[in-house]
C-alpha positions, 0 to 999 in steps of 0.5 A, a space after each residue: 500500500 503506497 504511503 498516505 493512501 489509506 484515505 482512498 484504499 480503506 472503505 471506512 476511511 473513504 466514506 464512514 469515518 468522516 461522516 461519523 466524526 462530523 456527526 459526533 462533533 455535532 452531538 458534542 457541540 449541542 452539549 457544549 451549547 447547553 453548558 457542558 464543559 467536560 465530556 464524561 464516559 456517561 456523556 460520550 457513549 450516548 453521543 457516540 451511539 447517536 452519531 454512529 446511527 446517523 453515519 453508519 448507514 447502508 448507503 454510506 457503507 455501500 458508497 465506501 466500498 464503491 469509492 475504494 474500488 472494491 465492490 464493484 471492483 474498479 482498480 482504476 478508481 483508486 489508481 487514478 487518484 494516487 498522487 505519486 511524485 518521485 523527487 530527490 530529497 534535499 540535504 536538509 531532509 537527509 540530515 540526522 536529528 531533524 524533528 519528527 514530521 507533524 501528524 494531523 490532529 486536533 491542536 491543543 496549543 499555539 505551537 500545534 496550531 501552527 504545525 497543523 496550519 503548515 500541514 494543511 498548506 503543504 497538503 494543498 500545495 501538493 494536491 493535484 487531481 487526488 482525493 481532498 479527503 485528507 485535507 478536509 480532515 486536517 481542516 476539520 481538526 484545526 476547526 475543532 481546536 479553534 471551536 474548543 478555544 472559542 467555547 472556553 472563552 465563551 464560558 470564561 466570559 460568562 463566569 466573569 460576567 456572573 462574578 461581576 454581577 455578584 460583586 456589584 450586588 454586594 457593593 450596592 448592599 454595603 453602600 445602601 447600609 452605610 447610606 441608611 445609617 447616615 440618614 438616621 435609618 434603623 438597623 438590627 441588634 446584631 448590626 448595631 453591636 457589630 458597629 459598636 464593637 468596631 467603633 470601640 476598637 477604632 477609638 482605642 487605636 486613635 487613643 494609642 496613636 495620640 499617646 505615641 505622638 501621632 505615630 501608628 501604634 505598633 502594639 497589638 491591642 490585647 484587651 478590648 473594653 466594653 462600650 456599655 460597662 467599660 470592663 474588659 473581657 467582653 464587648 457590648 454584644 455579650 455584656 451582662 447589663 445588656 442581657 439583663 435589660 433584654 430579659 427585663 424587656 421580655 418579662 414586661 
């Protein structure tokens, strides 16, 4: 079998694998549009079975054998499409240590994308009255890689948009709370206790800064005094006086 001739000699390559690949690609594209970013085994088998049912039809199988010149027997159908070009190799091609030739596949990074592009250009430049199937397959692989990148970008944009919206909601809530307090609005008991504890901490830090001549205190605040009774060891939230007052209010 001449090299690079399986696409015109093997029936599956001639008329079955191409439609199967395209049908499977359409199944995966549907899932990606629905938000699926990772194909598991559970996703693969139903998608492949649907693609198999679509591509492996009696018509495609008969067309594959006919295109390969097997049934009906027609050797000229293959020989006429063989693109055999004897040529003298250049010194650079005969040298040792040259990199392995690129095999057409779906690229996963910029380097592989460039290699796939060069492969397609080379196939086009050598194409003369031969089957374009291999070129089509190479273009499909390049297109598949590009689509994968585009889907990833779309997913990242969607996630980024959702995060921005969540951040804006949180920012508006914080601004609304501060604005409500400045205008004399009300707050819950828990919010008031948190605010009072923070104010006590700020006041103590300002006092230490004044005692140190305006310089920022380097000492860690170890004790915090309650804003209700002035004692240490607790704050306004769990002060006994506040608790007793709350119990009296409840009894009334």
